[in-house]
Each structure stands twice: as C-alpha cells, then as structure tokens.
PATORRO-44330 format. One record per residue (C-alpha): residue in one letter; x, y, z. Coordinates in nm, 2 decimals. Layout:
{rec A {X Y Z}}
...
END
This chain:
{rec M {-1.06 -5.54 -0.85}}
{rec N {-1.33 -5.32 -0.69}}
{rec L {-1.31 -4.95 -0.62}}
{rec G {-1.24 -4.99 -0.25}}
{rec C {-0.93 -5.21 -0.33}}
{rec I {-0.80 -4.95 -0.58}}
{rec V {-0.84 -4.67 -0.33}}
{rec G {-0.67 -4.88 -0.06}}
{rec L {-0.38 -4.96 -0.29}}
{rec K {-0.34 -4.60 -0.39}}
{rec E {-0.32 -4.49 -0.02}}
{rec W {-0.05 -4.76 0.03}}
{rec I {0.18 -4.67 -0.26}}
{rec V {0.14 -4.29 -0.29}}
{rec P {0.39 -4.09 -0.07}}
{rec Q {0.21 -3.97 0.24}}
{rec D {0.39 -3.63 0.24}}
{rec K {0.14 -3.46 0.46}}
{rec A {0.15 -3.72 0.73}}
{rec F {0.53 -3.71 0.77}}
{rec F {0.56 -3.34 0.74}}
{rec D {0.28 -3.28 0.98}}
{rec L {0.44 -3.50 1.24}}
{rec F {0.78 -3.33 1.19}}
{rec E {0.62 -2.99 1.24}}
{rec Q {0.44 -3.12 1.55}}
{rec M {0.77 -3.25 1.69}}
{rec A {0.95 -2.92 1.62}}
{rec D {0.67 -2.74 1.79}}
{rec T {0.69 -2.97 2.09}}
{rec V {1.07 -2.93 2.11}}
{rec N {1.02 -2.55 2.11}}
{rec E {0.75 -2.58 2.38}}
{rec G {1.01 -2.76 2.59}}
{rec A {1.26 -2.49 2.53}}
{rec V {1.01 -2.21 2.62}}
{rec F {0.93 -2.40 2.94}}
{rec L {1.30 -2.45 3.02}}
{rec N {1.34 -2.07 3.02}}
{rec V {1.03 -2.04 3.24}}
{rec I {1.18 -2.28 3.49}}
{rec I {1.53 -2.13 3.49}}
{rec N {1.42 -1.77 3.51}}
{rec N {1.16 -1.84 3.78}}
{rec Y {1.31 -2.12 3.98}}
{rec V {1.02 -2.20 4.21}}
{rec D {0.80 -2.51 4.27}}
{rec V {1.06 -2.71 4.09}}
{rec Q {0.91 -3.05 4.15}}
{rec N {0.58 -2.96 3.98}}
{rec Q {0.77 -2.77 3.71}}
{rec C {0.97 -3.08 3.63}}
{rec H {0.66 -3.29 3.62}}
{rec K {0.51 -3.06 3.36}}
{rec M {0.84 -3.08 3.16}}
{rec K {0.82 -3.45 3.17}}
{rec Q {0.47 -3.44 3.01}}
{rec I {0.61 -3.23 2.73}}
{rec E {0.89 -3.48 2.68}}
{rec H {0.64 -3.76 2.68}}
{rec Q {0.44 -3.59 2.41}}
{rec G {0.75 -3.56 2.20}}
{rec D {0.81 -3.93 2.24}}
{rec L {0.46 -4.01 2.13}}
{rec I {0.50 -3.81 1.81}}
{rec A {0.84 -3.97 1.74}}
{rec H {0.67 -4.31 1.78}}
{rec Q {0.41 -4.21 1.53}}
{rec V {0.68 -4.11 1.28}}
{rec Y {0.84 -4.46 1.31}}
{rec E {0.50 -4.63 1.28}}
{rec Q {0.42 -4.43 0.97}}
{rec L {0.76 -4.52 0.83}}
{rec N {0.70 -4.89 0.89}}
{rec R {0.37 -4.89 0.70}}
{rec T {0.45 -4.65 0.41}}
{rec F {0.59 -4.81 0.10}}
{rec I {0.70 -4.49 -0.08}}
{rec T {0.81 -4.20 0.13}}
{rec P {0.86 -3.83 0.04}}
{rec L {1.21 -3.84 0.19}}
{rec E {1.46 -4.13 0.22}}
{rec P {1.36 -4.36 0.51}}
{rec E {1.70 -4.30 0.67}}
{rec E {1.64 -3.92 0.65}}
{rec I {1.30 -3.96 0.82}}
{rec S {1.45 -4.17 1.09}}
{rec R {1.75 -3.94 1.15}}
{rec L {1.53 -3.63 1.17}}
{rec A {1.28 -3.79 1.41}}
{rec T {1.57 -3.91 1.63}}
{rec A {1.75 -3.58 1.63}}
{rec L {1.44 -3.38 1.72}}
{rec D {1.36 -3.62 2.00}}
{rec D {1.72 -3.59 2.13}}
{rec I {1.69 -3.22 2.18}}
{rec L {1.38 -3.26 2.40}}
{rec D {1.55 -3.55 2.59}}
{rec Y {1.83 -3.32 2.69}}
{rec I {1.60 -3.03 2.78}}
{rec D {1.39 -3.26 3.00}}
{rec G {1.69 -3.45 3.14}}
{rec T {1.86 -3.13 3.25}}
{rec T {1.56 -3.00 3.44}}
{rec Q {1.52 -3.34 3.61}}
{rec Q {1.89 -3.33 3.70}}
{rec M {1.86 -2.99 3.85}}
{rec Y {1.58 -3.11 4.08}}
{rec G {1.76 -3.44 4.16}}
{rec Y {2.08 -3.26 4.25}}
{rec G {1.89 -3.03 4.48}}
{rec V {1.99 -2.71 4.30}}
{rec T {1.84 -2.42 4.50}}
{rec E {1.89 -2.14 4.25}}
{rec T {1.99 -2.08 3.89}}
{rec D {2.26 -1.84 3.76}}
{rec D {2.33 -1.62 3.46}}
{rec F {2.52 -1.90 3.28}}
{rec M {2.21 -2.13 3.29}}
{rec K {1.99 -1.85 3.18}}
{rec E {2.21 -1.77 2.89}}
{rec L {2.24 -2.13 2.78}}
{rec A {1.86 -2.17 2.81}}
{rec R {1.81 -1.86 2.60}}
{rec L {2.04 -2.00 2.33}}
{rec I {1.85 -2.33 2.33}}
{rec L {1.53 -2.14 2.27}}
{rec L {1.67 -1.93 1.99}}
{rec S {1.80 -2.26 1.83}}
{rec T {1.47 -2.44 1.86}}
{rec Q {1.29 -2.15 1.70}}
{rec E {1.53 -2.18 1.41}}
{rec V {1.46 -2.55 1.40}}
{rec Q {1.08 -2.48 1.39}}
{rec T {1.11 -2.26 1.09}}
{rec A {1.36 -2.48 0.90}}
{rec V {1.15 -2.79 0.95}}
{rec R {0.85 -2.62 0.80}}
{rec L {1.05 -2.53 0.49}}
{rec I {1.13 -2.89 0.40}}
{rec R {0.76 -2.96 0.32}}
{rec K {0.80 -2.80 -0.02}}
{rec L {1.18 -2.73 -0.05}}
{rec D {1.12 -2.46 -0.31}}
{rec D {1.40 -2.26 -0.15}}
{rec P {1.68 -2.48 -0.02}}
{rec R {1.89 -2.18 0.05}}
{rec A {1.64 -2.06 0.31}}
{rec V {1.68 -2.39 0.49}}
{rec E {2.06 -2.36 0.48}}
{rec Q {2.04 -2.01 0.63}}
{rec H {1.85 -2.13 0.93}}
{rec C {2.10 -2.42 0.96}}
{rec I {2.39 -2.17 0.96}}
{rec E {2.22 -1.97 1.23}}
{rec I {2.17 -2.28 1.45}}
{rec N {2.55 -2.36 1.40}}
{rec R {2.63 -2.00 1.51}}
{rec L {2.41 -2.03 1.82}}
{rec E {2.58 -2.36 1.91}}
{rec N {2.92 -2.19 1.88}}
{rec L {2.80 -1.92 2.12}}
{rec A {2.68 -2.19 2.36}}
{rec D {3.04 -2.34 2.35}}
{rec V {3.17 -2.00 2.46}}
{rec V {2.92 -1.97 2.74}}
{rec L {3.00 -2.32 2.86}}
{rec G {3.37 -2.24 2.86}}
{rec N {3.32 -1.93 3.07}}
{rec A {3.09 -2.11 3.31}}
{rec I {3.34 -2.39 3.37}}
{rec K {3.62 -2.13 3.42}}
{rec S {3.41 -1.95 3.67}}
{rec L {3.31 -2.27 3.85}}
{rec F {3.66 -2.39 3.90}}
{rec A {3.75 -2.06 4.06}}
{rec T {3.54 -2.18 4.36}}
{rec N {3.63 -2.43 4.63}}
{rec D {3.31 -2.63 4.67}}
{rec A {3.38 -2.96 4.51}}
{rec I {3.02 -3.09 4.53}}
{rec T {2.88 -2.78 4.37}}
{rec I {3.14 -2.79 4.10}}
{rec I {3.04 -3.15 4.01}}
{rec K {2.67 -3.07 4.01}}
{rec L {2.68 -2.74 3.81}}
{rec K {2.94 -2.87 3.56}}
{rec D {2.70 -3.15 3.47}}
{rec I {2.41 -2.91 3.43}}
{rec Y {2.61 -2.66 3.22}}
{rec E {2.74 -2.93 3.00}}
{rec N {2.40 -3.09 2.94}}
{rec L {2.24 -2.75 2.86}}
{rec E {2.52 -2.71 2.60}}
{rec V {2.46 -3.06 2.46}}
{rec A {2.10 -2.95 2.39}}
{rec T {2.24 -2.69 2.15}}
{rec D {2.46 -2.97 2.00}}
{rec K {2.15 -3.17 1.93}}
{rec C {1.99 -2.87 1.76}}
{rec E {2.30 -2.86 1.54}}
{rec D {2.25 -3.23 1.47}}
{rec V {1.90 -3.14 1.34}}
{rec A {2.04 -2.87 1.13}}
{rec N {2.29 -3.11 0.97}}
{rec V {2.00 -3.35 0.88}}
{rec L {1.79 -3.07 0.74}}
{rec S {2.09 -2.94 0.54}}
{rec D {2.15 -3.28 0.39}}
{rec I {1.78 -3.31 0.30}}
{rec A {1.79 -2.96 0.14}}
{rec I {2.09 -3.05 -0.07}}
{rec R {1.97 -3.40 -0.18}}
{rec H {1.62 -3.29 -0.27}}
{rec S {1.69 -2.95 -0.43}}
END
C-alpha cells in the first residue's frame, strides 16, 4: 500500500472533529445572525419586502450549512459524536432559523403594518436565547466543562419560560379587541415567535444530552 493510500485511509477513519464542530459553530452563528436581524426588522419596521428578502438569504445560508453537516455525516466512518446526536443538533439549529424566517415572511404576507411591544419582547428573548446557543455550541468542541454547557441550557429554558408568559399576555390583550382578522393574524405571529424559543430549548436539550453522554 503506497503512502497516498495510507493517508487517504487515515482521513476516512479518523474522527473529523474539526469539520463537524466548525459547521455547528457556523450554524449557531447564522442562527444568531437571523435573530439579530429579526430584532432589526421588528424594531424598525420599514421596507419590509426587502428586509424579508435579506432574512430569506440568511435562512438559505443556514440550510446550506445544515446540508454540509448531513453530507459530512454520510461520508465519515467514525464521528466525534453519535450520528444521531449530530443529526438532531443540525436539525434543531435549522428549525430555529426556519421559524425566525417564517415569521418575518408571515408578517409581510399578512400585511402587518406595524409591530408592537409583544413582538419586540419576543424577538428580544429569541436573540438572548440564540446568544446562549452560540456559546453552548462552542463548548461541546472539547467538553472539558460539561457543567458550563448545562448552565447555558438552563438559561435557554428560563428564557423560553419567559416567552411563554409574554405569549400569554399577548393573547390575553389580543382577545380584548374586536377585530377578528387582526386577532387571527397577530395570534399566528405571536405564537410562531414563541415557537422559535421552543426550538432554542430543543437545541438546549440536545446539547445537554451530549454533555451528559460525553462527560
């Protein structure tokens, strides 16, 4: 067997830690970019069509990275994490961005003309959650401090609970009005913003499982 074959075989069987963790960090960064831009849109609700187009580009970038994760998984014989963990984490990260993008597209499609304090607060909680996700994802590269991962996961869960409260207050306020069409539109938007925090919690659950299993 020549040297080239030996090197090729080594690349095939050795866990490609860097590739997977680099991709996860890129995904987390892209998710956070989407959350940052969501706050820009909601707090400065102008030129919505172009803003939604920019958000779609961010979402598309997240899809591309997720696809790279799946491709890498399909061609890597030995992985640094369980294949199921890799797949679950990629899917959970992608789901956050899908809901962030989907809600902005929904706002434009519904013809929403202005945002309100409930939307702004939910967007803020989404951003705080994605920042925690960013940090926690970086910690699983080495996992020398599983408790640190768990602390970020606990904070994500706390933020999701706060989002539940905001949603409840938003729905209560909404049903105090008489405009049925507005109720339907805004209820969908509030709920989908809250689901984005649920998806952050899904990521936290995957990260917590990884921290426990590999500590």
